[in-house]
C-alpha positions in Angstrom: 87.6 122.1 107.0 87.6 118.7 108.2 90.0 116.3 106.2 88.8 113.6 103.6 90.2 110.7 105.2 89.5 108.7 102.3 92.3 108.8 99.5 91.2 108.7 95.9 91.7 105.0 94.8 89.2 104.9 91.6 91.9 104.2 89.1 94.4 102.2 91.5 95.0 98.3 91.5 95.7 96.7 94.8 96.5 93.2 95.6 96.3 91.4 99.0 98.4 88.4 99.7 98.1 86.5 103.4 97.9 83.3 105.5 94.2 83.1 106.6 92.7 81.3 109.7 90.0 83.7 111.1 89.5 87.3 110.0 92.2 89.8 110.5 93.7 93.0 108.8 94.2 91.5 105.4 90.2 90.7 105.1 89.4 94.2 106.9 91.5 96.0 104.2 89.8 94.0 101.4 86.5 94.8 102.9 87.4 98.5 102.8 88.8 98.3 99.4 85.8 96.6 97.7 83.4 98.7 99.8 81.8 101.2 98.4 84.0 100.7 94.5 86.8 102.5 96.5 89.6 100.7 94.5 89.4 100.1 90.7 90.4 96.4 91.0 91.6 94.2 94.0 92.8 90.5 94.4 92.7 88.9 97.4 95.4 85.5 97.7 94.7 83.2 100.8 96.7 80.6 102.4 95.5 78.4 105.1 97.7 78.8 108.2 96.7 75.8 109.4 95.6 72.5 107.7 91.8 71.9 108.6 90.4 68.7 107.0 86.8 69.8 106.8 88.2 72.6 104.5 87.1 71.8 101.0 89.9 74.3 99.7 93.4 75.2 100.3 95.0 78.3 98.7 92.5 80.8 96.7 92.5 83.8 94.5 89.8 86.1 94.1 89.8 89.1 91.7 87.3 91.9 92.3 86.5 94.7 89.9 84.5 97.9 91.0 83.7 95.8 94.2 82.4 92.7 92.7 83.8 89.5 92.3 84.5 88.7 88.9 86.8 85.8 88.9 88.0 83.1 91.7 90.4 79.9 91.6 91.5 77.5 94.6 93.5 74.6 95.1 92.0 71.6 96.8 92.7 70.7 100.1 95.6 68.4 100.9 97.6 67.8 103.9 101.2 68.4 102.9 104.6 68.6 105.0 105.0 72.2 106.4 108.1 72.7 104.6 106.7 71.9 101.3 103.4 73.9 102.0 105.8 77.2 102.4 107.0 76.7 99.1 103.6 75.8 97.6 102.4 79.0 99.2 105.4 81.2 97.8 105.6 80.3 94.5 101.7 79.7 94.0 101.3 83.7 94.7 103.8 84.4 92.2 102.3 82.3 89.5 98.6 83.7 89.9 99.9 87.4 89.9 101.9 86.7 87.0 98.9 85.6 85.5 96.8 88.5 86.2 96.7 91.2 83.3 98.6 94.6 83.6 100.4 95.9 86.0 99.6 96.3 89.9 100.0 99.4 91.8 100.3 98.3 95.2 100.5 94.8 96.7 100.0 94.3 100.5 101.5 91.3 101.9 100.7 90.3 105.1 103.9 88.3 106.5 107.6 88.3 105.7 107.0 84.9 103.4 104.4 86.9 101.3 106.5 89.7 101.2 109.4 88.2 99.6 107.0 86.8 96.9 106.0 90.6 96.7 109.6 91.5 96.3 110.1 89.0 93.2 106.8 90.1 91.5 108.1 93.7 91.9 111.5 92.6 90.1 109.7 91.4 87.3 107.9 94.7 87.4 104.3 93.0 87.9 103.6 95.6 90.7 105.1 99.1 91.5 105.0 99.5 95.3 104.9 96.3 97.9 103.9 96.9 101.5 105.2 94.4 104.0 102.0 94.3 106.8 103.7 92.6 110.2 100.6 91.3 112.0 102.8 89.2 114.3 106.6 89.1 115.7 108.5 87.0 117.5 112.2 86.8 118.2 112.2 82.9 118.8 110.0 81.6 116.3 111.2 78.2 115.7 113.3 76.3 118.4 115.5 75.2 115.7 117.9 77.7 115.7 119.0 77.5 111.9 115.2 77.6 110.9 114.6 80.7 113.2 117.9 82.7 111.7 116.4 81.6 108.1 113.1 83.1 109.3 114.2 86.3 110.4 116.8 86.5 107.4 113.6 86.9 105.3 112.0 89.3 107.7 115.3 91.5 107.4 115.4 91.3 103.6 111.7 92.3 103.5 111.9 95.3 106.0 114.7 96.9 104.0 114.0 96.3 100.5 110.0 96.5 100.6 108.5 100.3 99.9 106.9 100.1 103.5 106.5 98.2 106.5 103.2 98.4 108.3 103.6 97.2 111.9 100.9 96.5 114.1 102.3 97.8 117.2 105.6 99.8 118.0 107.0 96.9 119.9 107.4 95.2 116.3 110.2 97.9 115.3 111.8 98.0 118.8 112.3 94.2 118.9 113.9 94.0 115.4 116.5 96.5 116.5 117.1 94.7 119.7 117.1 91.4 118.7 118.2 91.8 114.9 120.0 94.7 114.8 117.9 96.4 112.1 117.5 100.0 111.8 115.6 101.8 109.2 115.1 105.4 108.3 112.2 107.5 109.7 108.7 106.4 108.6 109.9 103.4 106.7 108.3 101.4 109.6 104.8 102.5 110.6 102.1 101.6 113.2 99.1 100.5 111.4 97.1 99.2 114.6 94.4 96.9 114.8 91.4 98.2 114.1 87.4 97.5 114.1 84.2 98.4 111.7 83.2 101.1 114.5 80.2 102.2 112.8 78.9 98.6 111.8 79.1 97.3 115.0 75.6 97.3 116.7 75.9 99.0 120.0 73.1 97.7 122.8 72.0 100.5 125.4 73.5 99.7 128.9 70.4 99.1 130.1 69.8 95.8 127.8 73.2 94.4 128.5 73.6 90.9 130.3 75.2 92.6 133.4 76.7 89.1 134.5 78.1 87.5 131.6 81.6 87.3 130.4 82.8 86.5 127.3 85.7 85.4 125.5 86.1 85.1 121.8 89.4 83.2 120.3 91.4 80.3 119.5 91.0 78.0 121.9 94.8 76.9 122.9 96.1 76.4 126.5 98.3 79.6 126.8 94.9 81.7 126.6 94.1 80.6 130.1 90.3 80.0 129.7 90.8 77.0 132.0 92.1 79.4 134.8 88.9 81.7 134.1 86.8 78.3 134.5 88.3 77.1 137.4 87.8 80.5 139.0 83.7 80.4 138.6 82.8 78.9 141.7 84.3 81.5 143.6 82.4 83.9 141.6 78.9 82.2 141.6 79.1 82.3 145.7 78.6 86.0 145.0 76.6 86.4 141.5 74.3 83.4 141.5 73.4 84.0 137.8 76.7 84.4 136.4 77.4 83.1 132.9 80.5 82.5 130.7 80.3 82.6 127.0 83.0 80.8 124.7 83.1 82.0 121.3 85.4 80.1 119.6 87.1 76.6 118.8 90.5 75.2 118.9 92.8 72.1 119.9 92.3 72.9 123.7 88.3 72.7 123.4 87.9 69.0 124.7 89.9 69.7 127.7 88.0 73.2 128.3 84.5 71.1 127.9 86.1 68.3 130.6 87.1 70.7 133.3 83.6 72.2 133.0 82.0 69.1 133.2 84.3 67.8 136.2 83.7 71.0 138.1 79.9 70.7 137.3 79.7 74.2 135.6 77.8 72.9 132.4 75.1 75.6 133.0 77.4 78.4 133.9 79.6 77.9 130.8 78.5 77.7 127.1 80.4 76.7 124.0 79.1 78.7 120.9 82.0 76.9 118.4 83.3 78.9 115.8 81.5 81.7 114.3 82.9 82.4 110.9 81.2 85.7 110.1 82.9 88.6 112.3 79.8 90.5 112.2 78.0 87.8 113.9 80.5 87.4 116.0 80.1 91.2 117.2 76.0 90.8 117.4 77.1 87.8 120.0 79.3 89.6 122.4 77.5 93.0 122.6 74.8 91.8 124.3 77.6 90.7 127.3 78.8 93.3 130.0 82.7 92.5 129.9 85.4 90.3 128.3 88.5 88.4 129.3 91.5 88.5 127.2 94.3 86.0 129.0 97.5 85.8 127.8 100.7 83.9 129.6 104.0 86.1 129.8 106.8 83.9 130.5 109.5 84.2 127.7 109.3 87.3 125.9 111.3 85.6 123.0 108.6 83.0 122.5 105.5 85.1 123.2 103.3 86.1 120.0 101.3 88.7 121.9 103.8 91.2 123.6 104.8 92.5 120.0 101.1 92.4 118.6 98.1 93.9 119.0 95.6 91.4 119.9 92.3 91.8 117.6 89.9 90.5 120.4 90.6 93.4 122.6 89.5 96.0 119.9 86.6 93.8 119.2 85.4 93.6 122.8 86.1 97.5 123.3 84.3 98.2 119.8 81.4 96.5 121.2 81.5 98.5 124.8 82.8 95.8 126.7 85.6 96.9 129.4 88.3 94.1 129.0 89.6 92.2 132.4 93.3 91.1 131.2 96.7 90.0 132.1 99.5 92.7 131.8 101.2 91.1 128.5 99.5 93.2 125.5 102.1 96.3 125.0 98.7 98.7 125.4 97.4 96.7 128.6 98.3 99.9 131.1 97.0 102.3 128.7 93.3 100.1 128.8 93.6 100.5 132.6 94.7 104.3 132.5 92.0 104.9 130.0 89.4 103.3 132.5 88.2 100.5 129.9 90.3 97.5 131.1 91.7 95.9 134.3 94.7 94.2 134.6 94.9 90.9 136.9 97.1 88.4 137.4 97.2 85.2 136.2 95.5 83.1 139.1 92.1 81.8 139.4 91.6 83.7 143.1 92.4 87.1 141.4 90.3 86.4 138.6 87.1 85.6 140.7 87.8 88.6 142.9 88.3 91.1 139.5 85.3 89.7 138.2 82.8 90.1 141.4 84.2 93.8 142.1 83.6 94.4 138.6 80.1 92.9 138.3 79.0 93.9 141.7 79.3 97.5 140.7 76.9 98.6 138.4 78.0 102.2 138.1 81.6 101.2 137.6 80.3 98.9 134.8 78.6 101.5 133.0 81.8 104.1 133.3 83.8 101.4 132.0 81.4 100.6 129.0 81.6 104.2 128.1 85.0 104.6 128.0 85.5 101.3 125.8 83.3 102.7 123.3 85.0 106.2 123.2 88.8 104.4 123.0 87.6 102.3 120.6 86.0 105.1 118.0 89.9 106.0 117.6 90.5 102.7 115.7 87.8 102.6 113.2 89.4 100.4 110.1 87.9 103.5 107.8 90.5 106.2 109.6 93.6 103.6 110.2 93.3 102.4 106.1 92.6 105.9 104.8 95.6 107.4 106.4 97.7 104.7 105.7 97.1 104.4 102.0 96.7 107.9 101.8 100.8 108.4 101.9 101.7 105.0 99.9 99.4 105.8 96.7 
């Protein structure tokens, strides 16, 4: 008999606290809990990861009962100094949760500052259990040594005193031990990887996919390497005349990327969609492409956000059936190559152009990698990931 992967949460009250920018694990957990009324009550507290002038609100609180929103409140968006913002987020979480009625069974906190708020709430017996959901880990997060040590001290406190730690990748636990000497008991730190809503992603038949369209999704910053991909396009077009590059997202480097595109005369080859707020809409855009790019600069691993994490865009690509052309920085890069749903290339335009041409010029290979990507992605369905994670802690 197949084991039921959905724990019984009908009488369970769960809270989620997270810093937010685009959709991620915290929003996926919220969707899992309110979908089909899985939990009795759920609240979500979101604090902006970055200040955005166009946004009307900053921090917000939303309460759901039996899957329906019943209460919402938020602060107006005002730019504050960074240190004041951190204190605001920390105390606001505590105040908003204390204002709710009754005791919460579980509080899932993404990042260490939110988890510290959770520990205080547990001390006041407002919550029973606290989960520290580590969505990124960087040994040298701040250049200021005092600030960096303080940040990692909070991380250490949270790891030792929360009820359970959820890490996106196995490299996080290794890094804590290597750089901070943090050793925990067996199963205190668990790998809860980045997932996807596999069953909700519309699959396009291979015959209808745009065989010569490459896609990138994400925050447009220099370290993503999109500029190098654009610079590689002339070498691709000489072999694949109808090649297109679709860039989904926005960020501080967007103007520079558009200038590079214009200077190279590639406006008809490169399309910028801007920010797509709906995650499902984004999936419906990328699933028409044939493969995707996920470039990360290696460099100093002490300061590298990607090496110790589990990049969400890679799972999004695979879930839509897109094999990935990537650099050997994410912890699972070699696994993707071994499973034949990804290709590792060096961070140089000549190598990028060569990989794209070889890939797109072989439809048989594309078809095999397309099917392998889908099979691999099935292993990371959010329903399975959260079902197994919550089954043990509730």
